Backbone bond lengths (Angstrom), bond angles and torsions (degrees), N, CA, C in turn:
res aa  C-N    CA-C-N  psi(-1)  N-CA   C-N-CA  omega(-1)  CA-C   N-CA-C  phi
1 M - - - 1.525 - - 1.511 104.71 -
2 P 1.382 115.62 132.13 1.488 119.09 173.50 1.552 110.77 -60.92
3 I 1.293 114.08 151.69 1.469 123.86 179.84 1.499 109.80 -54.82
4 S 1.384 117.14 -49.98 1.423 120.74 -175.28 1.488 113.34 -63.88
5 E 1.285 115.30 -29.03 1.505 118.67 179.10 1.533 108.59 -72.58
6 N 1.330 116.42 -40.52 1.439 120.81 177.54 1.522 113.24 -62.31
7 L 1.335 115.54 -44.34 1.519 120.30 -179.63 1.540 109.57 -66.25
8 T 1.295 117.15 -35.47 1.490 117.85 -177.10 1.506 107.94 -71.62
9 S 1.253 119.66 -37.34 1.512 120.49 -173.11 1.575 110.49 -77.54
10 T 1.347 117.77 -21.33 1.465 118.46 -177.71 1.512 112.73 -110.26
11 H 1.313 118.03 -5.96 1.465 120.95 -176.30 1.579 111.32 -74.29
12 P 1.266 118.52 124.66 1.420 122.23 -176.86 1.534 112.69 -64.89
13 T 1.306 116.90 141.46 1.456 118.29 176.49 1.534 112.27 -94.16
14 P 1.296 120.68 165.57 1.513 121.80 176.70 1.528 110.90 -50.56
15 E 1.310 118.88 -34.44 1.455 118.90 -179.19 1.554 110.03 -67.58
16 D 1.341 114.49 -35.16 1.477 117.87 178.35 1.553 110.71 -65.29
17 W 1.369 112.07 -41.42 1.471 115.64 -179.27 1.531 111.97 -62.14
18 E 1.381 111.88 -41.83 1.556 115.14 -179.79 1.522 111.19 -64.88
19 S 1.350 118.21 -42.89 1.411 119.14 176.51 1.522 115.28 -64.89
20 D 1.300 112.19 -38.52 1.570 116.62 172.82 1.504 113.85 -58.65
21 S 1.327 113.98 -45.92 1.460 116.23 -175.94 1.523 111.33 -68.84
22 K 1.325 116.32 -33.48 1.476 118.46 177.40 1.569 110.07 -70.60
23 R 1.330 116.75 -37.14 1.444 122.12 178.70 1.514 109.77 -70.32
24 L 1.289 119.21 -42.71 1.469 120.82 -179.80 1.514 112.74 -69.30
25 S 1.341 114.91 -32.14 1.493 115.68 -177.60 1.514 109.85 -72.67
26 G 1.344 120.13 -17.73 1.469 125.39 174.86 1.495 111.05 58.23
27 D 1.289 118.20 -104.68 1.461 125.24 -171.99 1.513 111.89 -104.45
28 K 1.323 115.05 26.77 1.499 119.10 -179.10 1.518 105.70 -111.86
29 I 1.411 114.15 154.84 1.402 121.60 175.82 1.503 111.32 -142.10
30 R 1.234 120.70 144.00 1.447 123.07 176.90 1.537 108.83 -76.26
31 I 1.304 117.70 143.21 1.467 121.52 -178.47 1.537 111.34 -58.91
32 Y 1.351 115.72 -43.39 1.441 119.45 -179.85 1.539 110.76 -65.65
33 D 1.312 119.28 -31.46 1.504 119.97 175.36 1.507 109.60 -68.14
34 L 1.341 116.00 -41.50 1.445 120.25 177.30 1.531 112.95 -61.00
35 S 1.312 117.83 -41.71 1.473 123.72 178.76 1.506 109.19 -64.86
36 R 1.323 120.99 -38.72 1.399 125.32 178.90 1.519 112.01 -66.57
37 E 1.375 113.35 -41.87 1.476 120.88 179.23 1.497 109.77 -61.65
38 M 1.373 116.54 -42.16 1.451 122.00 -174.72 1.552 111.93 -86.96
39 G 1.334 119.22 -5.59 1.482 122.33 -179.92 1.559 108.53 68.30
40 R 1.331 117.23 34.42 1.458 121.12 177.18 1.503 109.20 -116.50
41 D 1.364 113.02 164.10 1.517 118.84 171.95 1.485 109.03 -73.01
42 N 1.329 117.88 154.31 1.415 122.59 171.34 1.505 112.23 -55.44
43 K 1.327 116.45 -40.06 1.471 121.88 -178.95 1.509 109.21 -59.81
44 D 1.331 120.67 -39.96 1.495 123.39 -178.50 1.577 106.15 -64.58
45 I 1.286 119.75 -43.03 1.497 122.87 -179.97 1.535 108.31 -65.22
46 L 1.273 119.43 -40.16 1.479 121.96 -178.07 1.549 109.13 -69.24
47 E 1.263 117.35 -38.68 1.489 122.01 175.96 1.522 107.74 -62.63
48 A 1.299 120.34 -43.26 1.413 123.50 178.85 1.576 107.53 -64.22
49 C 1.208 118.63 -38.71 1.513 122.00 -178.89 1.586 108.29 -63.27
50 D 1.332 110.57 -42.93 1.498 116.96 178.18 1.539 109.22 -59.05
51 H 1.353 116.28 -52.29 1.404 123.43 -176.10 1.617 110.88 -60.12
52 L 1.379 114.95 -37.38 1.435 118.33 -176.99 1.555 111.83 -92.82
53 K 1.323 115.26 6.18 1.499 120.24 -179.66 1.508 113.58 60.08
54 I 1.353 114.77 38.28 1.412 121.02 174.43 1.481 110.29 -95.72
55 S 1.344 119.09 121.04 1.475 121.30 -174.20 1.476 110.36 -78.55
56 Y 1.369 115.91 146.61 1.462 126.16 176.69 1.445 111.06 -156.61
57 K 1.376 120.95 165.54 1.351 123.20 173.17 1.477 113.80 -111.37
58 S 1.363 113.35 -32.53 1.488 117.97 176.49 1.527 106.69 -161.35
59 H 1.307 113.74 -176.65 1.462 118.88 -178.01 1.548 111.89 -68.90
60 S 1.307 115.30 -16.88 1.502 117.00 179.27 1.607 110.18 -91.93
61 S 1.328 117.42 3.74 1.436 118.75 176.22 1.560 109.75 -69.64
62 T 1.338 111.37 152.03 1.456 119.55 174.31 1.498 113.32 -92.91
63 I 1.368 116.31 146.50 1.475 118.55 173.24 1.531 103.54 -132.46
64 S 1.318 112.05 166.63 1.483 121.22 -176.69 1.586 108.76 -75.04
65 A 1.299 115.45 164.21 1.409 122.70 177.26 1.560 108.12 -61.84
66 E 1.357 116.85 -40.51 1.420 122.19 178.78 1.483 114.06 -61.37
67 Q 1.345 113.61 -39.44 1.519 119.09 -180.00 1.547 107.66 -72.34
68 A 1.324 117.38 -37.17 1.495 120.05 176.60 1.563 109.51 -60.18
69 D 1.384 116.09 -39.46 1.423 119.73 -177.11 1.570 108.78 -68.10
70 Q 1.358 116.31 -36.64 1.457 118.86 176.88 1.471 110.68 -63.18
71 I 1.337 120.78 -38.65 1.429 123.30 -178.98 1.529 110.85 -70.46
72 R 1.376 117.30 -38.53 1.472 120.78 173.62 1.503 109.59 -57.64
73 A 1.329 116.62 -50.56 1.474 119.78 -179.41 1.494 112.13 -61.55
74 Y 1.312 119.22 -38.05 1.468 123.79 176.96 1.507 106.44 -53.86
75 F 1.319 117.38 -51.23 1.465 119.18 -173.83 1.586 115.04 -74.17
76 Q 1.289 114.86 -20.41 1.441 121.24 173.20 1.611 110.73 -64.26
77 H 1.361 111.62 -30.01 1.490 115.93 -179.80 1.461 113.20 -101.08
78 A 1.307 117.12 -11.85 1.456 119.16 -178.68 1.593 109.21 -92.22
79 P 1.315 116.08 151.93 1.483 119.21 179.22 1.597 109.06 -67.66
80 P 1.324 115.14 147.80 1.415 118.59 -178.54 1.645 110.65 -67.01
81 T 1.330 114.63 151.26 1.446 116.13 -179.40 1.564 109.39 -92.80
């Protein structure tokens, strides 16, 4: 088998990278993904993190699934923006 054919058949695609990163991250989610999921601004999620004492550096920080659940619950009890 030619080398180029072998590389083509085993070279991961961008879809593979995306599924691998989701699989490797396990129970973590990026803050900006959570904000998109919830239909909220990043700023709203960061304010909730501050209120719930969840540490972060920026909207691209990852948080645990448990912390994401805390934020979802926070917004279920908070008035919509």
